[in-house]
N, C-alpha and C positions, 0 to 999 in steps of 0.2 A: 534488147542490149545492142548499141551502134556499131556502125560497120566498122568502125575504128577499134571500140573493146573487144569486136568478136575478131581482128586480125590478131589483136593482143593475144587475148586469151589462145588462138591457135598457136602463135609462136611462142609461147610458153610451154603449150602442150608438146609441141616438138621436141624442144630444148629438154624439158624436164622428162621426156621419153628416152632420150640418148643416154643422159645425165645418169637415170637411175637402172637403167640396165648396162652399163658399162662399168658402171664407179658407184654403186648402190652405196658403200661407206662415205664417199665424199657426198654425196645427196642427200642422205642423213642430218651431216653436219649443214649443208645448204640450208636447210630446210630451219634452223633454228640457230640463226648467225648472231654472233656475239654484241656486232654493234649493227646500226640499221645505215643505209646510205642512200640519200633522195637522190633519185636519176630524173633529169626532165632535160627535153629538147631544147636546144638554143630558139632564143624567140619565137617558142612554141610551135614551131615549123613540123610537119611530121617527118622530114629529110633531114630537117639541123643535126648539127652536130650534140651528142650528150653530153650533157654536165653533172659530175657529181659533187656536191656538197661546194659547190662553185668551182670545181675544177674541170677542162676539159678533155672526157676521156683520150680526145686523138684530135691532130690539128682539123682546123676548120676549113686548111687552104689546100693540102696534099697530106692525107691519113698514109697512104700507100708509101710517099714518098719519106715520111715520116720515119714508118717502119723498116725500109730497107736499110736508112741509117743507123736505126737501133741495131737491126741485125749483124751491122758491120763486125761487131765485137766479138761475134762467132764466126771462126775460122769456114771458110768455103766446104774445104774437104772433111768438117767435124762427123762422126756418124753417130754422138750424142749429143745433146745439148739442152741446157734448160732454160724456161722463160718464167720470168717472176712477174707477176701480174696478167690479168687476161685483157682489159681494157676491151676495146672493140673488135679484138682477136686477129687486126692485120698480121701484127707482128707475129703471130704463130701462122698465118697463112703464108709469109713470105717465105719464113723460114722452112715450109713443108714443100715449097717449090723446090729445094735443092734434091736432087736424086740420091747424094752422097748420105743424105742423115738419115739414121734406121731407131732413131728414138728420139723423141721430144718431151722432156718432164716437164708439163706445165704447173706451176707452184699457184695457187690461189694465196692472195694477201688478204684480201678483205671479202671474206664470205657475201656479206652484205649486199657488196657491190655486183658482185657476179648474181647474184638471186634475183636484185631489181633488174638486172638488164637482159634478165629471159624474157619480158615483156616485151624490149625495145631493138634487140637483136638476134640475129638467126647466126647460133653457134654450132649448129648440126653438121656443118661442112668438116671443120677440123676437129669436131669430138669426133666423127663417124671415120677419121684417118685412124688406121692400126697402128702407127708408129707413135699416138700421141698418148700420153701416161697424164691423167690429172691427179693432182693431190692436195692436200691440205696439209701443209708443214704443222709438226709439234715445235713448241717453245725450244727444245734442243736442236733444232734443224742450224743446219751451217750451209754458206754459200756452196753451191757446184759449179765448176766450170768445165767446158765455155757457158757462159752465161749472157743474156741480155734480159732488159727490164723494161716495162712501162713505166716511164717516170709519173705518170696521176696516180697509178696504183699505189707508187711508193708513199707519195702524199696524202692518200687516203686510210694508211694507217695511222689510228688515233694512238694518242699516250696512254700509258698501260696496258695497251695490246699486247698479248703474248708475242704476237708477230714483229715487237718493235724493236726487240735485238737483230732479229734477221735482217731488218729494212735498213737499219743503220751499217750491219755489215755490206748490203748492197751497195748503199751510197758509199763505204769504205772502200771497195773494190773497185768500182766506177772511178774514183779520186784518184787512187793510188798510180797508174801509169802516168798521169800527167804532172802529180807531185815530184816523183822520181825524175822525170825527165827535165824538170824544170831544175831539181836539185843538183842533177849530173852537170848541166849547162853553165850554172852560175859560176862566173869568174871568179869573183868574191871568194868562193868557198876554195879553189883551187890556188890563188893568191895566198889566202889564209894559213893554209896547209904549207907554204913553202917558208912564210916568214914565221912559223913556231916550231921549224924542224930540230932547231935548239933545244928547245923544251923539250918535246916529243925524246928526243934522244938521251937528254941528263937525267929528266924527271923519271920519277919512282912509277911501277908498272901497280894497277887497281888490283892484279891478279894476287899481290901480296897480302891483301884484306879477306881474299876469300877463306872459308872454314876459319875463321878466327873466334866465330862467337857462336859456335856449334851448340845446340839446345837452349840458346837463351833468347828471349823476347829482345826487339828491337824496334822504336818508335821511330816514324816516318812523316817527315813533317811537311807538307803542301803549302799553299801559301792561299787558300781559300777563305772566302770570308768569314768560316766558323771558328776559322783559327784563335780569333780573339776570344774566344769563351772559354778556350781550355787551355790558354798560357798559365793561369793562376796551378793549376793540377802539375803541367808539365813541368813548372818550377821547382815545385816540391819532390815531383819524381827523378828530376836531375840532380836536387840536393841530397837525396838519398845515395844516390850512385848505383854501379852494377848495371847499369841499361845504357845501351847507345842510341844516340839519337842521329838521326841521318837528316838534312834540311835540304831543300831546292833552296837555288840562291833567291829567289823573289822573296823568300821568310824569311832571312837574315836580319831586314830592319824590323820587323816585327817581336822576332826573337829577341835581339839585342835592347830595345825598348823595356822588355819582360825580364832582364838580365839573365838572360840564357844564352850557354854557349853551345852549339852544336859539336858533336864529335866529328863530323863529316858532314861538308856544303858540296854538293854536286852542281855543275853548272855545263850545260851543253849549248846554250843558243849563241849564232854565230855572229850575230848584228852587236855594232857600237853600243847601243843602248843598255845593253847587258853589265857596262861600267858602273852605272848608276845603282845597279842593284847590291854592288860590294862599296863602293862609296861612303866615307863617312862612319863605317860599323867599327872603324879602329881593328888595335890588331889582334888576332886569335892564334895566338903560336900554337895552342892545343889543339886547334880543328884543321884536319886536313883537309883539302882541295882535291876532288876529283874531277876532272876535266877532259872534255874530248877536245881534239885539236884545232878544231875549227875556232875556238872561245879568243875572243879579242886578247891579243899580247898584252894590253894595257893591265890586264887585270891578271894575269901570270906575273908580269913583272913587280905589280905591287904586291904580292901575296906574301905575307910573312911566313906561314906555317909552310908545310911537307904539302908537295904536291904530286899527284899522281895520275897517271895519263891512263884512259880507256879509249877503245873504239865502240860503235856499234856493228851491225851485219852490214851497212851502207857499202858498195863496191867503190865509194869514193875515199875510202880507207885501205883499198886492197893494195897498193902500191908502198905505202909508208909501214904499213905493219910488215910487210917482208922485209925491210930495211929495220925495223924496230918492233918487234915483237911484243902486243901489249893484251893486255886480257880485255873481253868483249862484256858490254850490258847492253840488254833488251831496251830499245828506245823505238816507239812509233810516233815521234813526232814532238812529244813533252817530257821536260825534263822529269816529272815525275816518275815517268816509267824506269827511267835508270836507277831511281833511288831504291824504289821498291826492290829491284832485282839485284842490286848489290845487297837489300837486308837478307834477301833469301841466298845470295851465293855465298855471304857472311855465314850460315848456318842456322838461321835464325827459327827459332820455333813457331815463334808469332811474331806477324808484322802488324803491329798497328800503327791505324794511319789517321794523320790528321789534319783537318784541311784541305782534303782530298773532295772538294767540291763539286767539279766539272760543270760549273753553274753559277748562280747569281742568285743564292738563298735569299739576300739581303739587298738586293739591287746594286750592288757592288759586285767589282771585277775581281778583288783580291783583298786581304785582311789589313786591317786597319794598320797605318805604319809604313806598308811597303810602298816603293817608289812607284810602282805598278799601279796601284790602286786608282780605279776610274767608278763614276757612279755611271749607272746605265739607264737609259729612258724607260717609262714605265709603259711605253708603249706595247701594244699585243705583239706576241712573237710566234713565229710559225714552227719554231724551233724551242722544242718544249721537253723536258723530264721528270719524271717522278722522284721525289725524294725520300726519307726513309718513314716519313709518315704516311705515303702517299699522295702528299700534294704535289701540284703541279710548280715547277720552278723555270726558268728561263734558262735558256744556255745559247750557245753559238755551233757551228757545224763542227770546227776543231776540236771544241770538249766532248762532244757528245761521240767523236771517231775516237779519241784519246781514252773515253770512260770505255767503248766497248774492245778498243785493242787490249786494255789494262783487264778486264773480266776474260778475254781469252787467254791471257797469261795466267793469270789465275787459277783458271781450269785445267792446266797443263798437268800431266802426273809427274809426281816425283814419287824417288825412291824415301828421299827422307820428308817426311810429312811437315808442310807449313798452314798454319792457321792464320788467317787472315782475318784483320778486325778493323771496324769504321767507328770513328769515334763521336762523330754524329750524324744524326737522323735528319739533319736540315739541307745535310750537301744532297747530292744524287745519289739513290740507291743503287749499290755495288753489289751484283751477283758474285756469290761466292763469298763475302765479306759478312760476318755476323757483327753486331752493333756493341760496343759498350756505350751503355746510357751516361750521359752526362750527369756529374755529381757522383758517380758511382767508380771512376776511375782511381782515385785514389784508394779508397777501402778493398779495390776489387784486384789490383795490378801490383803485386807487393813484390818487389824488385831483388829476388835473392835467386837468382839463376843458376847460381851454382850449386843450390842445395837440391835440384833436380834428382830424383832417383827412380829406380826402378820397382813399380808398384805391381805385385805379382810378378807375370812375364811381358806386360807391356810397360813399353817407357814412354810415360804420360809428357805432355810439354808442359815445360816450366812454369810458363803463366798459369795454363789451365789449370794445373795441379794444385797451384797457391792461389786462384783467383775466389776460391770459397765460392763458386758457383758451380755446383754439382749437377744442376740441370744441364747448362750450357756442355760442361765435359760429359756428361753422359750423351748427351747428342752427337757428339764430336765421334767417341768413341763407337757409339752403335751404327753412326753410318760407316765410319772405315771398317769395321766390322762385317757388315752388309757386304758392300761392295767385294770384301775379299774373297768372302763363299762365293758370290758370282764370278770370282775371276777362277775360284777355284784353288786359291791358295789356304785349305782349310785348317793346318796348322796355326798359320797365325790369326787367322778368322776368329776360332776357337779362344785364341787367349784376351782378343778385345769384347768378344762376346760375354765370356766368363765373369769379366771385370764389371761390363754393364750389370750383369746379372747381381753380382756383390752390390752394387749401388741401389739396385730396386727398391729394397724398404724403406730405405731413408728418401726417395724420390716421392714415394706415393703416386707416380705417375702411369695410369694406365697403359697408355699409348706406347711409352718406352719398356713397358714390361710384354704386352702382345708383340711387339718387335724381335723383342732378343729371345722370347722363348720361340717364335717361327722362326728365326733365325738359327739358331741351336737346332732344332727340328731338321731343318732343312740339310745344316752341316752334317748331323748326326746319320739321316738318312744316307748322303755321299759317301760318308766315311764307312757305309756298312756296320754301324753301331744301330740297327734299328730297335731294339728296345728304348733306348734312351730317346730316339727319335719320336716314339709312340710315344712316352713320357712329355715331352717337350711341346709336340705339334699339340695334343690333346688338352695340354693348358693352355695352349695359346687361344685353341677355339673357344673353349670354356669363356675365356676373357672377353672375348671379340662377340660373344653371346651374350654377356652378361653387360657390357658397354654398349652394346646395339650397334658393333661397328661392323657394317655389311659387306665392305670391301677386305676388311680383314679377316672375316670368318670366310670369305669365300676363297682367299689365299691359306688360310689354315686346312681347309676341306682339300684344296689340291695337294698341298702339302702331305695330308695322311694318305689319299689317293697314292700319291709316287711311293711313300712309304709301303703301303699295301701292294702296289706293283711288284717290288723286289722278294716280299713274301708270298706273293701268288695268289693272294685273297682277292681272285677279280671280280665278285659281286661287289664286296664292300669299296674296291676300286671304282667300280662303274657306276654305284650309286653317288658317291662322292665327286666324281668330276661331273656327272651331268647337273648335279647340283650346283657346284662352283659356277660351270658354264652360263649357266640360266641367270645366275645374280650377276656376272660379269656384263652379260648381253643386255641385261636391264638396266645397269648403272651406264650402259654405251662407253665402255674401257678397252677400248683394243688391243691397249700392250699387254693386260693381262691374260685379255681373251685369249691371245695370241699364245702366249707361254703356256694356258692350261690345254690349248689344243698340243702342243709339243707334248705333253705330258700323257696326253690322251693316244698320241701317237703311238709311244711307246707299250701304250696297254695295248693298241690293235696289234702291234707287231709282235708282242710275246705271247700273243692267241693266236699266230698264225692268219693276221688278217691283214697282210700287207698294204694290199689296195688302199682301205680305209686309213690306214698309218700315213700313206703318201697324202692322199686328198687332205687331211689334219694340218701335214706340215708345209706341204702347198700353200694354203689358206694364211697358214702362219705367217711363212718366208712373205706374201704377197704385203702383209699387213705391218710386218716390222720393218719394209724394206723403205714403204712410204713413209713410216712415222722415224727413218734414218737408226733404228736402231741395229747398229750393226754386231753389236754382242750378240743378240737374239737371233737374228739373221744367221749367224755364222754358226751358232749352236743346233740351229734348224738345220741348216745346211749339212751339217756333220750326220745329224739324222737320216735327212732325206738320203746320203751317201750308203749309209747302211742298209735302208729300205731297198735301194736300187740294188744294191748287189743280191739282195735275197731275191729281186725280180730279174737275175742276171743279166740286167741291163750297165754292162761297165762303162760302156762310153759317157753315159749319165752321170755316173758316180762318179769317176773321175773328174768330173766338170763340177759337180758339186763341191768334191774335196777343194779342187783348184780357188770354188768362189769362196770357201771358209776360208781359204789359207791367207788369199788377200782382204779378206775384210779385218783379220788378227793382224795382218801385217800392217794395216791402215790404221789400227789403234794401237801399234807397240806390243800386243800381247803375247809375250813371247811363250807362254805355256799354253796358249791356245794354238799357236804356229806351229809349236812342237806337235802336239797332238794331229794338227791336219798333216803333217808332213808323213808323219808315222804311219797314218791311215792309208796315205798314199805308196807310201813303202811297202807295206802289208798289201793293197791290191793290187801292184806291182810283181809281187813274189806270189802269192797265193794263185795268182789267174794269168802269169806269163805276157804279162803286159811289160811294154818297152819301159824301163825305167831311167835307160840314160847311164852314165857314167854311173851313177851313185848306187847302181844294183847290189853290186858287191861289196857296198862300203856300209856295211849295218852297223860297225861299229861305233859311227857318228851319228847313227840314229839311238844307240842304245845309252850313248853319253849322253845325248840331249832328253831323252826320256828320264836319264836318273838323275839329271839334273833337276826336271818338272818334278820327280818324286821327293826330293829333298825339300820343294816350295810346299808340299803338302799335296800332293796329287790326291782327288777325291775315289771314291770305291768304282765309279766307271770307268776312270781312266786307270786305275789299277787293273781291271778287268781287261780293258785295252792293252795294256803292257803285257798281260799273260798270255795274250793271244799273238801280241807282235813278237816275243818269246817263241812261241809253239812254230810259228810262221818262219824263223830265222833254223829251229832245230832242224823244222823238215827238209828245209835248202841245204842245211849241213850234211843231212843223212844221205838228199840224193847228189849231193855233187855239185849243186848247184852255185853256192856259196864257199869261198876256198877262205873260211876263217877258223882257227885252231881253239881247240877249248880253253887251251893255255889265255889266247886273247882273251876272249867273252866272259869266262868264269869270274874273274874279279869285277865285273859290272855286274854279273848277277847276284855276286856277293854282298856288293855297296847297297844293291836294290833291297834284297831282304833284311838288312841291318835296318836300313831307315824305314823299314814297313815294322819291325818290331817298335823300333823308338816312335812311330806314331799308333800302336796300340792295333794295327791291323796284323794280328799274328796268322790270322786265314789266307792270307795275302804273301805274309811272310814265309809260310809253310812250302804255298804252292811253289814260291822261286826258289827254296832250296831244294825241293823235288824238281825243280829243272836243271840246277846246278846238276845234281847226282846224276841226271841223264845224261848232261853234255858230257862227263868225266867217266862215267863207268857204263854208260850205254844200258841203264836200266830203264 
């Protein structure tokens, strides 16, 4: 072996040693990267800059100076920060020079690039720093702040990679401050606001449209090139009546050529060229114009129909909104955003998108007939996206950013469920949207939304109920039911899952059947209905074994183990947990492995082995935190607090509860927040810790817990409630709490009645016993 090769091998071994010892789970993923990246020295010089797939990893002139500029995006006194991409490691080293920094999360965007750099670069210095936490993100990972990024590493994320979405979010975050600054300084914007004040004052409010189409499907039309393929179906659909159509301004000419008149058109662009999007379309008295105050006044003057004004959340509208309040719509730079948001705010059960391409699938910028239509060059472009068929299409940065903002909007949890549909596979794939295949639209979407009715206990979306696509309907209901199980809303979850179970014989889909049986089994376990749980979980396991679905088999065994822990059948629980954990390790499924460790911790705790319980929970927390699974980590933190209390480590228990509370707050999970707060309350009362002003106000905690019970708290939550009530009663007896029986009794009665309605009779009896204890001292 040559000396150069020996040096490279030694460098690789040193790098590998520290990576493998500090982050074994990261090293396992680095060993088998999804994409390979070729690295070489520029001009083949041994100390020359590294080039990856044609891009330099760092400046050839002053790499440290470049890193210091990049580090300026993170405040000097920040105690925690994130770095996206490793590169030469100079950005990481510059940040580690700061004394204020306590934690630095380094996110690997391309494992292949880091793996190959281990031969060429010495990473051991920053890897050995205890403040550094190295992680490979999951597809669900979002951008954390404050952060800095390696520009070359962003370029090395290929089309179709799971990290593509994260990369685009980073680009957007980096560009947003400059966009906002220019937007606020633009004198044209401020002059236009003053010119349009009479219109803003006298025109209607977009909020008048909110909640006017509740439970009905709404069509939202963009001006992408694929719109032309769907114009015949759209014309037929509008002819049937009963369904609203919202169009963006650049789609007006294409729609008019097809003799389609939208119900609402939206316009947001402040530049004079927008006038040509309306010029020549003729009078549309039945169409309402929803506009933003920066629109060209010439468009407003010539509009023959009703005008409704709207604002975005931009600061530029702050003053005018104080004088003339109007409804607000979401927009992150393109007119399609507020069109979709308006459909949602109108109460749509389903939002069906046309021409939402965010790219150039036919080498055209817009639909045929639009004044904005242009041909684009066929030259190669570094801005690429995948379409619905997995093919690569060209785009531009502003479209890519708009797509990611739309996906983020679609992913927002809503009290009123909305289903999003994409009518074309040739445009960009939109995460969170299902596809309506071309040619199926007319026979699939029967526009009689007023006929939507409650099926069983579940109000199904009108369009889904009538689309005669039982597979899609079952998938949507199953997904919602499983999500509700995870969040602890068990009454609602059961309604969804039982509805899907009724559909199984017609579907003949083993995956749906397995999933619904597993979901019902977990639900029954958490409800304390263990005989039914046993039936569902064993059925799920048999199906998984028959279909040879290994992951589902492991999850079924874990569910059975959790049930056996409740019945105190320790031997069966231990065997099933070890078996499930072995399967998941072999599959390299860290999320499910972490959830299995959480169940194992409850097994060890119930058997008086808190140290082993704690070890498993801490391993689970580490993995879930690295994967940014906030719900999973919050649940593990609650369990950790219980273990720490058993070990009489109250400070650590309180810290774990506060961490769980913060995670639930970040997700807006009201039930989780209530559980964490009540656990803190119990900790303060049981162990005499200082709880602040809330210490003597247990009524507020009981009210919140009663609300959680109304939503369907599981058996574990009910057990917690009885402990909370015991704690309150003990403190009433000792005089530490000043609350009369007359104040506490109605709340306990309400919770008991609620448990009876949920078929949790054992819990209801226990609550009624507590009431008697309060009233009569029994």
